[in-house]
GUTI-786946 format. One record per residue (C-alpha): z, x, y; residue in three letters; residue number from 1. Coordinates in steps of 0.02 Angstrom, whole numbers, plus 50000, padded with zeros to 5 digits. Layout:
BEGIN
<pt zz="Z" xx="X" yy="Y" rest="Ala" nr="NUM"/>
...
end
This chain:
BEGIN
<pt zz="49366" xx="51329" yy="50101" rest="Unk" nr="1"/>
<pt zz="49491" xx="51288" yy="49963" rest="Unk" nr="2"/>
<pt zz="49644" xx="51275" yy="50077" rest="Unk" nr="3"/>
<pt zz="49548" xx="51159" yy="50193" rest="Unk" nr="4"/>
<pt zz="49495" xx="51047" yy="50050" rest="Unk" nr="5"/>
<pt zz="49673" xx="51040" yy="49985" rest="Unk" nr="6"/>
<pt zz="49739" xx="50992" yy="50155" rest="Unk" nr="7"/>
<pt zz="49611" xx="50855" yy="50181" rest="Unk" nr="8"/>
<pt zz="49649" xx="50783" yy="50009" rest="Unk" nr="9"/>
<pt zz="49831" xx="50751" yy="50052" rest="Unk" nr="10"/>
<pt zz="49811" xx="50698" yy="50233" rest="Unk" nr="11"/>
<pt zz="49919" xx="50542" yy="50266" rest="Unk" nr="12"/>
<pt zz="49957" xx="50535" yy="50081" rest="Unk" nr="13"/>
<pt zz="50093" xx="50404" yy="50112" rest="Unk" nr="14"/>
<pt zz="49951" xx="50277" yy="50125" rest="Unk" nr="15"/>
<pt zz="49927" xx="50288" yy="49936" rest="Unk" nr="16"/>
<pt zz="50101" xx="50222" yy="49892" rest="Unk" nr="17"/>
<pt zz="50058" xx="50038" yy="49885" rest="Unk" nr="18"/>
<pt zz="50144" xx="49895" yy="49975" rest="Unk" nr="19"/>
<pt zz="50220" xx="49775" yy="49851" rest="Unk" nr="20"/>
<pt zz="50321" xx="49769" yy="49690" rest="Unk" nr="21"/>
<pt zz="50199" xx="49647" yy="49612" rest="Unk" nr="22"/>
<pt zz="50042" xx="49756" yy="49631" rest="Unk" nr="23"/>
<pt zz="50136" xx="49913" yy="49580" rest="Unk" nr="24"/>
<pt zz="50199" xx="49828" yy="49422" rest="Unk" nr="25"/>
<pt zz="50015" xx="49800" yy="49381" rest="Unk" nr="26"/>
<pt zz="49971" xx="49983" yy="49406" rest="Unk" nr="27"/>
<pt zz="49906" xx="49949" yy="49583" rest="Unk" nr="28"/>
<pt zz="49754" xx="49859" yy="49509" rest="Unk" nr="29"/>
<pt zz="49748" xx="49727" yy="49645" rest="Unk" nr="30"/>
<pt zz="49580" xx="49741" yy="49735" rest="Unk" nr="31"/>
<pt zz="49508" xx="49589" yy="49647" rest="Unk" nr="32"/>
<pt zz="49669" xx="49485" yy="49652" rest="Unk" nr="33"/>
<pt zz="49726" xx="49503" yy="49834" rest="Unk" nr="34"/>
<pt zz="49817" xx="49336" yy="49846" rest="Unk" nr="35"/>
<pt zz="49979" xx="49375" yy="49937" rest="Unk" nr="36"/>
<pt zz="50043" xx="49445" yy="50103" rest="Unk" nr="37"/>
<pt zz="50034" xx="49627" yy="50045" rest="Unk" nr="38"/>
<pt zz="49850" xx="49607" yy="50009" rest="Unk" nr="39"/>
<pt zz="49796" xx="49675" yy="50180" rest="Unk" nr="40"/>
<pt zz="49833" xx="49848" yy="50108" rest="Unk" nr="41"/>
<pt zz="49735" xx="49819" yy="49947" rest="Unk" nr="42"/>
<pt zz="49592" xx="49712" yy="50009" rest="Unk" nr="43"/>
<pt zz="49595" xx="49632" yy="50183" rest="Unk" nr="44"/>
<pt zz="49468" xx="49502" yy="50127" rest="Unk" nr="45"/>
<pt zz="49605" xx="49422" yy="50021" rest="Unk" nr="46"/>
<pt zz="49705" xx="49357" yy="50169" rest="Unk" nr="47"/>
<pt zz="49567" xx="49229" yy="50201" rest="Unk" nr="48"/>
<pt zz="49623" xx="49132" yy="50046" rest="Unk" nr="49"/>
<pt zz="49803" xx="49114" yy="50106" rest="Unk" nr="50"/>
<pt zz="49829" xx="48941" yy="50179" rest="Unk" nr="51"/>
<pt zz="50013" xx="48958" yy="50225" rest="Unk" nr="52"/>
<pt zz="50116" xx="49075" yy="50332" rest="Unk" nr="53"/>
<pt zz="50178" xx="49214" yy="50221" rest="Unk" nr="54"/>
<pt zz="50299" xx="49360" yy="50241" rest="Unk" nr="55"/>
<pt zz="50319" xx="49509" yy="50126" rest="Unk" nr="56"/>
<pt zz="50461" xx="49635" yy="50133" rest="Unk" nr="57"/>
<pt zz="50483" xx="49787" yy="50020" rest="Unk" nr="58"/>
<pt zz="50604" xx="49932" yy="50010" rest="Unk" nr="59"/>
<pt zz="50616" xx="50082" yy="49895" rest="Unk" nr="60"/>
<pt zz="50683" xx="50259" yy="49893" rest="Unk" nr="61"/>
<pt zz="50568" xx="50405" yy="49850" rest="Unk" nr="62"/>
<pt zz="50643" xx="50554" yy="49757" rest="Unk" nr="63"/>
<pt zz="50817" xx="50496" yy="49812" rest="Unk" nr="64"/>
<pt zz="50775" xx="50557" yy="49986" rest="Unk" nr="65"/>
<pt zz="50642" xx="50465" yy="50085" rest="Unk" nr="66"/>
<pt zz="50652" xx="50279" yy="50124" rest="Unk" nr="67"/>
<pt zz="50492" xx="50179" yy="50104" rest="Unk" nr="68"/>
<pt zz="50486" xx="50010" yy="50191" rest="Unk" nr="69"/>
<pt zz="50348" xx="49883" yy="50212" rest="Unk" nr="70"/>
<pt zz="50339" xx="49720" yy="50311" rest="Unk" nr="71"/>
<pt zz="50187" xx="49605" yy="50315" rest="Unk" nr="72"/>
<pt zz="50149" xx="49437" yy="50394" rest="Unk" nr="73"/>
<pt zz="49995" xx="49327" yy="50370" rest="Unk" nr="74"/>
<pt zz="49950" xx="49190" yy="50494" rest="Unk" nr="75"/>
<pt zz="49823" xx="49059" yy="50436" rest="Unk" nr="76"/>
<pt zz="49727" xx="49026" yy="50597" rest="Unk" nr="77"/>
<pt zz="49614" xx="48894" yy="50521" rest="Unk" nr="78"/>
<pt zz="49551" xx="48835" yy="50351" rest="Unk" nr="79"/>
<pt zz="49425" xx="48977" yy="50349" rest="Unk" nr="80"/>
<pt zz="49509" xx="49116" yy="50446" rest="Unk" nr="81"/>
<pt zz="49674" xx="49210" yy="50436" rest="Unk" nr="82"/>
<pt zz="49754" xx="49355" yy="50529" rest="Unk" nr="83"/>
<pt zz="49889" xx="49476" yy="50476" rest="Unk" nr="84"/>
<pt zz="49996" xx="49621" yy="50530" rest="Unk" nr="85"/>
<pt zz="50078" xx="49749" yy="50416" rest="Unk" nr="86"/>
<pt zz="50194" xx="49897" yy="50449" rest="Unk" nr="87"/>
<pt zz="50219" xx="50040" yy="50325" rest="Unk" nr="88"/>
<pt zz="50352" xx="50172" yy="50355" rest="Unk" nr="89"/>
<pt zz="50403" xx="50323" yy="50252" rest="Unk" nr="90"/>
<pt zz="50540" xx="50428" yy="50327" rest="Unk" nr="91"/>
<pt zz="50691" xx="50538" yy="50314" rest="Unk" nr="92"/>
<pt zz="50811" xx="50502" yy="50457" rest="Unk" nr="93"/>
<pt zz="50949" xx="50603" yy="50540" rest="Unk" nr="94"/>
<pt zz="50898" xx="50772" yy="50470" rest="Unk" nr="95"/>
<pt zz="51025" xx="50897" yy="50539" rest="Unk" nr="96"/>
<pt zz="50974" xx="51050" yy="50639" rest="Unk" nr="97"/>
<pt zz="51111" xx="51181" yy="50621" rest="Unk" nr="98"/>
<pt zz="51159" xx="51339" yy="50709" rest="Unk" nr="99"/>
<pt zz="51297" xx="51470" yy="50696" rest="Unk" nr="100"/>
<pt zz="51412" xx="51529" yy="50836" rest="Unk" nr="101"/>
<pt zz="51367" xx="51713" yy="50818" rest="Unk" nr="102"/>
<pt zz="51190" xx="51741" yy="50759" rest="Unk" nr="103"/>
<pt zz="51216" xx="51927" yy="50732" rest="Unk" nr="104"/>
<pt zz="51351" xx="51895" yy="50602" rest="Unk" nr="105"/>
<pt zz="51335" xx="51823" yy="50427" rest="Unk" nr="106"/>
<pt zz="51399" xx="51650" yy="50388" rest="Unk" nr="107"/>
<pt zz="51583" xx="51648" yy="50341" rest="Unk" nr="108"/>
<pt zz="51752" xx="51564" yy="50373" rest="Unk" nr="109"/>
<pt zz="51751" xx="51625" yy="50554" rest="Unk" nr="110"/>
<pt zz="51566" xx="51594" yy="50581" rest="Unk" nr="111"/>
<pt zz="51531" xx="51423" yy="50510" rest="Unk" nr="112"/>
<pt zz="51369" xx="51326" yy="50539" rest="Unk" nr="113"/>
<pt zz="51376" xx="51176" yy="50654" rest="Unk" nr="114"/>
<pt zz="51257" xx="51033" yy="50688" rest="Unk" nr="115"/>
<pt zz="51157" xx="51058" yy="50847" rest="Unk" nr="116"/>
<pt zz="51061" xx="50894" yy="50838" rest="Unk" nr="117"/>
<pt zz="50963" xx="50786" yy="50718" rest="Unk" nr="118"/>
<pt zz="50782" xx="50730" yy="50701" rest="Unk" nr="119"/>
<pt zz="50678" xx="50607" yy="50600" rest="Unk" nr="120"/>
<pt zz="50526" xx="50647" yy="50495" rest="Unk" nr="121"/>
<pt zz="50425" xx="50486" yy="50481" rest="Unk" nr="122"/>
<pt zz="50251" xx="50425" yy="50439" rest="Unk" nr="123"/>
<pt zz="50199" xx="50254" yy="50502" rest="Unk" nr="124"/>
<pt zz="50047" xx="50143" yy="50486" rest="Unk" nr="125"/>
<pt zz="50011" xx="49976" yy="50567" rest="Unk" nr="126"/>
<pt zz="49872" xx="49867" yy="50496" rest="Unk" nr="127"/>
<pt zz="49797" xx="49730" yy="50604" rest="Unk" nr="128"/>
<pt zz="49697" xx="49621" yy="50485" rest="Unk" nr="129"/>
<pt zz="49574" xx="49479" yy="50491" rest="Unk" nr="130"/>
<pt zz="49488" xx="49383" yy="50351" rest="Unk" nr="131"/>
<pt zz="49366" xx="49241" yy="50340" rest="Unk" nr="132"/>
<pt zz="49296" xx="49125" yy="50207" rest="Unk" nr="133"/>
<pt zz="49107" xx="49141" yy="50209" rest="Unk" nr="134"/>
<pt zz="49081" xx="48987" yy="50102" rest="Unk" nr="135"/>
<pt zz="49039" xx="48937" yy="49924" rest="Unk" nr="136"/>
<pt zz="48886" xx="49005" yy="49836" rest="Unk" nr="137"/>
<pt zz="48797" xx="48931" yy="49686" rest="Unk" nr="138"/>
<pt zz="48897" xx="48929" yy="49524" rest="Unk" nr="139"/>
<pt zz="49053" xx="48887" yy="49626" rest="Unk" nr="140"/>
<pt zz="49083" xx="49065" yy="49687" rest="Unk" nr="141"/>
<pt zz="49185" xx="49085" yy="49847" rest="Unk" nr="142"/>
<pt zz="49156" xx="49238" yy="49957" rest="Unk" nr="143"/>
<pt zz="49287" xx="49310" yy="50074" rest="Unk" nr="144"/>
<pt zz="49263" xx="49451" yy="50201" rest="Unk" nr="145"/>
<pt zz="49399" xx="49549" yy="50290" rest="Unk" nr="146"/>
<pt zz="49438" xx="49704" yy="50392" rest="Unk" nr="147"/>
<pt zz="49587" xx="49810" yy="50447" rest="Unk" nr="148"/>
<pt zz="49614" xx="49906" yy="50607" rest="Unk" nr="149"/>
<pt zz="49730" xx="50046" yy="50551" rest="Unk" nr="150"/>
<pt zz="49843" xx="50141" yy="50671" rest="Unk" nr="151"/>
<pt zz="49932" xx="50295" yy="50602" rest="Unk" nr="152"/>
<pt zz="50076" xx="50385" yy="50685" rest="Unk" nr="153"/>
<pt zz="50168" xx="50535" yy="50611" rest="Unk" nr="154"/>
<pt zz="50322" xx="50607" yy="50695" rest="Unk" nr="155"/>
<pt zz="50412" xx="50768" yy="50647" rest="Unk" nr="156"/>
<pt zz="50520" xx="50911" yy="50709" rest="Unk" nr="157"/>
<pt zz="50519" xx="50965" yy="50893" rest="Unk" nr="158"/>
<pt zz="50418" xx="50813" yy="50946" rest="Unk" nr="159"/>
<pt zz="50271" xx="50865" yy="50838" rest="Unk" nr="160"/>
<pt zz="50166" xx="50712" yy="50807" rest="Unk" nr="161"/>
<pt zz="49994" xx="50649" yy="50758" rest="Unk" nr="162"/>
<pt zz="49900" xx="50490" yy="50800" rest="Unk" nr="163"/>
<pt zz="49746" xx="50417" yy="50717" rest="Unk" nr="164"/>
<pt zz="49647" xx="50256" yy="50713" rest="Unk" nr="165"/>
<pt zz="49538" xx="50198" yy="50568" rest="Unk" nr="166"/>
<pt zz="49467" xx="50043" yy="50487" rest="Unk" nr="167"/>
<pt zz="49446" xx="49964" yy="50315" rest="Unk" nr="168"/>
<pt zz="49317" xx="49835" yy="50260" rest="Unk" nr="169"/>
<pt zz="49335" xx="49722" yy="50109" rest="Unk" nr="170"/>
<pt zz="49244" xx="49586" yy="50015" rest="Unk" nr="171"/>
<pt zz="49313" xx="49470" yy="49880" rest="Unk" nr="172"/>
<pt zz="49215" xx="49352" yy="49767" rest="Unk" nr="173"/>
<pt zz="49302" xx="49225" yy="49655" rest="Unk" nr="174"/>
<pt zz="49247" xx="49089" yy="49538" rest="Unk" nr="175"/>
<pt zz="49338" xx="48922" yy="49543" rest="Unk" nr="176"/>
<pt zz="49522" xx="48967" yy="49514" rest="Unk" nr="177"/>
<pt zz="49563" xx="48788" yy="49464" rest="Unk" nr="178"/>
<pt zz="49466" xx="48805" yy="49302" rest="Unk" nr="179"/>
<pt zz="49549" xx="48869" yy="49145" rest="Unk" nr="180"/>
<pt zz="49446" xx="49029" yy="49150" rest="Unk" nr="181"/>
<pt zz="49404" xx="49120" yy="49311" rest="Unk" nr="182"/>
<pt zz="49341" xx="49290" yy="49369" rest="Unk" nr="183"/>
<pt zz="49356" xx="49387" yy="49530" rest="Unk" nr="184"/>
<pt zz="49274" xx="49542" yy="49602" rest="Unk" nr="185"/>
<pt zz="49322" xx="49649" yy="49752" rest="Unk" nr="186"/>
<pt zz="49254" xx="49797" yy="49849" rest="Unk" nr="187"/>
<pt zz="49346" xx="49892" yy="49985" rest="Unk" nr="188"/>
<pt zz="49281" xx="50032" yy="50097" rest="Unk" nr="189"/>
<pt zz="49435" xx="50123" yy="50163" rest="Unk" nr="190"/>
<pt zz="49423" xx="50230" yy="50321" rest="Unk" nr="191"/>
<pt zz="49245" xx="50165" yy="50333" rest="Unk" nr="192"/>
<pt zz="49202" xx="50256" yy="50495" rest="Unk" nr="193"/>
<pt zz="49307" xx="50410" yy="50450" rest="Unk" nr="194"/>
<pt zz="49486" xx="50420" yy="50515" rest="Unk" nr="195"/>
<pt zz="49544" xx="50571" yy="50615" rest="Unk" nr="196"/>
<pt zz="49725" xx="50620" yy="50647" rest="Unk" nr="197"/>
<pt zz="49750" xx="50713" yy="50811" rest="Unk" nr="198"/>
<pt zz="49903" xx="50826" yy="50818" rest="Unk" nr="199"/>
<pt zz="49988" xx="50875" yy="50980" rest="Unk" nr="200"/>
<pt zz="50016" xx="51053" yy="50919" rest="Unk" nr="201"/>
<pt zz="49921" xx="51179" yy="51027" rest="Unk" nr="202"/>
<pt zz="49781" xx="51280" yy="50945" rest="Unk" nr="203"/>
<pt zz="49809" xx="51462" yy="50899" rest="Unk" nr="204"/>
<pt zz="49679" xx="51517" yy="51026" rest="Unk" nr="205"/>
<pt zz="49650" xx="51434" yy="51195" rest="Unk" nr="206"/>
<pt zz="49465" xx="51415" yy="51158" rest="Unk" nr="207"/>
<pt zz="49497" xx="51322" yy="50995" rest="Unk" nr="208"/>
<pt zz="49498" xx="51133" yy="50983" rest="Unk" nr="209"/>
<pt zz="49664" xx="51043" yy="50949" rest="Unk" nr="210"/>
<pt zz="49714" xx="51029" yy="50767" rest="Unk" nr="211"/>
<pt zz="49644" xx="50876" yy="50679" rest="Unk" nr="212"/>
<pt zz="49646" xx="50808" yy="50501" rest="Unk" nr="213"/>
<pt zz="49517" xx="50692" yy="50427" rest="Unk" nr="214"/>
<pt zz="49527" xx="50545" yy="50307" rest="Unk" nr="215"/>
<pt zz="49354" xx="50530" yy="50231" rest="Unk" nr="216"/>
<pt zz="49282" xx="50362" yy="50179" rest="Unk" nr="217"/>
<pt zz="49322" xx="50306" yy="50003" rest="Unk" nr="218"/>
<pt zz="49280" xx="50153" yy="49900" rest="Unk" nr="219"/>
<pt zz="49377" xx="50042" yy="49781" rest="Unk" nr="220"/>
<pt zz="49298" xx="49922" yy="49659" rest="Unk" nr="221"/>
<pt zz="49401" xx="49796" yy="49562" rest="Unk" nr="222"/>
<pt zz="49376" xx="49659" yy="49434" rest="Unk" nr="223"/>
<pt zz="49498" xx="49530" yy="49367" rest="Unk" nr="224"/>
<pt zz="49500" xx="49399" yy="49230" rest="Unk" nr="225"/>
<pt zz="49612" xx="49245" yy="49245" rest="Unk" nr="226"/>
<pt zz="49651" xx="49132" yy="49097" rest="Unk" nr="227"/>
<pt zz="49761" xx="48977" yy="49097" rest="Unk" nr="228"/>
<pt zz="49852" xx="48947" yy="48933" rest="Unk" nr="229"/>
<pt zz="49925" xx="48785" yy="48868" rest="Unk" nr="230"/>
<pt zz="50072" xx="48872" yy="48786" rest="Unk" nr="231"/>
<pt zz="50220" xx="48880" yy="48905" rest="Unk" nr="232"/>
<pt zz="50105" xx="48817" yy="49043" rest="Unk" nr="233"/>
<pt zz="50062" xx="49000" yy="49072" rest="Unk" nr="234"/>
<pt zz="49928" xx="49106" yy="49152" rest="Unk" nr="235"/>
<pt zz="49863" xx="49277" yy="49101" rest="Unk" nr="236"/>
<pt zz="49780" xx="49398" yy="49223" rest="Unk" nr="237"/>
<pt zz="49693" xx="49561" yy="49175" rest="Unk" nr="238"/>
<pt zz="49639" xx="49678" yy="49314" rest="Unk" nr="239"/>
<pt zz="49556" xx="49848" yy="49332" rest="Unk" nr="240"/>
<pt zz="49513" xx="49955" yy="49484" rest="Unk" nr="241"/>
<pt zz="49418" xx="50116" yy="49512" rest="Unk" nr="242"/>
<pt zz="49450" xx="50217" yy="49670" rest="Unk" nr="243"/>
<pt zz="49341" xx="50362" yy="49729" rest="Unk" nr="244"/>
<pt zz="49493" xx="50450" yy="49801" rest="Unk" nr="245"/>
<pt zz="49519" xx="50626" yy="49728" rest="Unk" nr="246"/>
<pt zz="49363" xx="50620" yy="49619" rest="Unk" nr="247"/>
<pt zz="49401" xx="50446" yy="49549" rest="Unk" nr="248"/>
<pt zz="49565" xx="50364" yy="49504" rest="Unk" nr="249"/>
<pt zz="49583" xx="50218" yy="49382" rest="Unk" nr="250"/>
<pt zz="49709" xx="50076" yy="49387" rest="Unk" nr="251"/>
<pt zz="49737" xx="49940" yy="49258" rest="Unk" nr="252"/>
<pt zz="49862" xx="49798" yy="49251" rest="Unk" nr="253"/>
<pt zz="49918" xx="49639" yy="49163" rest="Unk" nr="254"/>
<pt zz="50018" xx="49492" yy="49229" rest="Unk" nr="255"/>
<pt zz="50084" xx="49348" yy="49123" rest="Unk" nr="256"/>
<pt zz="50163" xx="49201" yy="49215" rest="Unk" nr="257"/>
<pt zz="50266" xx="49072" yy="49119" rest="Unk" nr="258"/>
<pt zz="50298" xx="48896" yy="49184" rest="Unk" nr="259"/>
<pt zz="50247" xx="48956" yy="49359" rest="Unk" nr="260"/>
<pt zz="50422" xx="49028" yy="49366" rest="Unk" nr="261"/>
<pt zz="50438" xx="49197" yy="49277" rest="Unk" nr="262"/>
<pt zz="50309" xx="49337" yy="49287" rest="Unk" nr="263"/>
<pt zz="50300" xx="49488" yy="49172" rest="Unk" nr="264"/>
<pt zz="50189" xx="49636" yy="49218" rest="Unk" nr="265"/>
<pt zz="50136" xx="49808" yy="49159" rest="Unk" nr="266"/>
<pt zz="49997" xx="49931" yy="49196" rest="Unk" nr="267"/>
<pt zz="49938" xx="50110" yy="49215" rest="Unk" nr="268"/>
<pt zz="49924" xx="50189" yy="49386" rest="Unk" nr="269"/>
<pt zz="49798" xx="50331" yy="49385" rest="Unk" nr="270"/>
<pt zz="49827" xx="50481" yy="49498" rest="Unk" nr="271"/>
<pt zz="49718" xx="50633" yy="49518" rest="Unk" nr="272"/>
<pt zz="49810" xx="50760" yy="49624" rest="Unk" nr="273"/>
<pt zz="49848" xx="50934" yy="49559" rest="Unk" nr="274"/>
<pt zz="49818" xx="50858" yy="49386" rest="Unk" nr="275"/>
<pt zz="49747" xx="50695" yy="49320" rest="Unk" nr="276"/>
<pt zz="49874" xx="50576" yy="49246" rest="Unk" nr="277"/>
<pt zz="49903" xx="50392" yy="49206" rest="Unk" nr="278"/>
<pt zz="50079" xx="50332" yy="49247" rest="Unk" nr="279"/>
<pt zz="50151" xx="50181" yy="49158" rest="Unk" nr="280"/>
<pt zz="50217" xx="50042" yy="49270" rest="Unk" nr="281"/>
<pt zz="50310" xx="49883" yy="49230" rest="Unk" nr="282"/>
<pt zz="50386" xx="49740" yy="49326" rest="Unk" nr="283"/>
<pt zz="50446" xx="49562" yy="49333" rest="Unk" nr="284"/>
<pt zz="50454" xx="49424" yy="49460" rest="Unk" nr="285"/>
<pt zz="50543" xx="49260" yy="49490" rest="Unk" nr="286"/>
<pt zz="50453" xx="49128" yy="49592" rest="Unk" nr="287"/>
<pt zz="50504" xx="48958" yy="49655" rest="Unk" nr="288"/>
<pt zz="50367" xx="48840" yy="49716" rest="Unk" nr="289"/>
<pt zz="50389" xx="48678" yy="49812" rest="Unk" nr="290"/>
<pt zz="50275" xx="48526" yy="49827" rest="Unk" nr="291"/>
<pt zz="50251" xx="48563" yy="50012" rest="Unk" nr="292"/>
<pt zz="50162" xx="48726" yy="49966" rest="Unk" nr="293"/>
<pt zz="50310" xx="48834" yy="50015" rest="Unk" nr="294"/>
<pt zz="50365" xx="48967" yy="49892" rest="Unk" nr="295"/>
<pt zz="50495" xx="49103" yy="49868" rest="Unk" nr="296"/>
<pt zz="50460" xx="49259" yy="49764" rest="Unk" nr="297"/>
<pt zz="50569" xx="49405" yy="49713" rest="Unk" nr="298"/>
<pt zz="50477" xx="49548" yy="49626" rest="Unk" nr="299"/>
<pt zz="50534" xx="49710" yy="49545" rest="Unk" nr="300"/>
<pt zz="50430" xx="49858" yy="49487" rest="Unk" nr="301"/>
<pt zz="50468" xx="50018" yy="49393" rest="Unk" nr="302"/>
<pt zz="50369" xx="50179" yy="49391" rest="Unk" nr="303"/>
<pt zz="50408" xx="50356" yy="49338" rest="Unk" nr="304"/>
<pt zz="50314" xx="50505" yy="49410" rest="Unk" nr="305"/>
<pt zz="50347" xx="50691" yy="49384" rest="Unk" nr="306"/>
<pt zz="50352" xx="50727" yy="49571" rest="Unk" nr="307"/>
<pt zz="50446" xx="50573" yy="49632" rest="Unk" nr="308"/>
<pt zz="50552" xx="50536" yy="49478" rest="Unk" nr="309"/>
<pt zz="50598" xx="50356" yy="49440" rest="Unk" nr="310"/>
<pt zz="50535" xx="50240" yy="49575" rest="Unk" nr="311"/>
<pt zz="50612" xx="50066" yy="49586" rest="Unk" nr="312"/>
<pt zz="50538" xx="49942" yy="49707" rest="Unk" nr="313"/>
<pt zz="50604" xx="49773" yy="49758" rest="Unk" nr="314"/>
<pt zz="50504" xx="49654" yy="49867" rest="Unk" nr="315"/>
<pt zz="50529" xx="49481" yy="49937" rest="Unk" nr="316"/>
<pt zz="50390" xx="49358" yy="49979" rest="Unk" nr="317"/>
<pt zz="50417" xx="49198" yy="50076" rest="Unk" nr="318"/>
<pt zz="50282" xx="49067" yy="50105" rest="Unk" nr="319"/>
<pt zz="50303" xx="48915" yy="50214" rest="Unk" nr="320"/>
end
């Protein structure tokens, strides 16, 4: 049973990498914040509070080998409803497949390897998201509800591939953000109906079922505290998440925004794989806002992990 449990734990593990430099700089503690285009990944309910069209692009390199790219777009359909689409891709492209002229001889000056062809090893996910504003409760609390339809496609050597479809549900509650002090609370049920990946590899025995992997449901709970400060016309945000993945993972983060222009961030990203650890993250952002509601954001995040080394992420957000 142990090998099976290990395999299930790391199924589609690329979905744990996050989708924006801003959330990563805060240790991925973003469930209760969820106020930008990348929020469909963290809490789909958050897109309901976006009132402008918004794009998010991110690129990073993992372990100096794999490219990780994310693109998201949010469309505000009405004052109470928004839709979004996101694409996540982790891949190593143009991997060479080599051969030698004479297989019965060892490699040498007269028997050099040559490239037969190349292939790509990629993992992709598309999120189709919808969010709605359910209204304002007593004590000026706004409730948002959202969901993702998640399509996963993994492609590897010799046309080996896997396809899966899953769903995420999210809820976000916020007090009046215009006040000097505000709170927010979020809950997300990922892979709510259980997500299965179906591989096209044939079973070992003809009477066996095709190989499948399962993403079991997991829950995230997040809280955030928002405080406006008179000094430097600034705003302080403290956030914390708990995720039931891998027997609970914890995420904490801080963001300090000065003059609505410069953002400084740090946090701890909890991971519980082969060992439990808290990885320090840090980041910064530059944002330009216009009276029309349009905005331009450039964000950077830094993280160091034993398995992936130094991970630098750069993302661009455009709102119009």
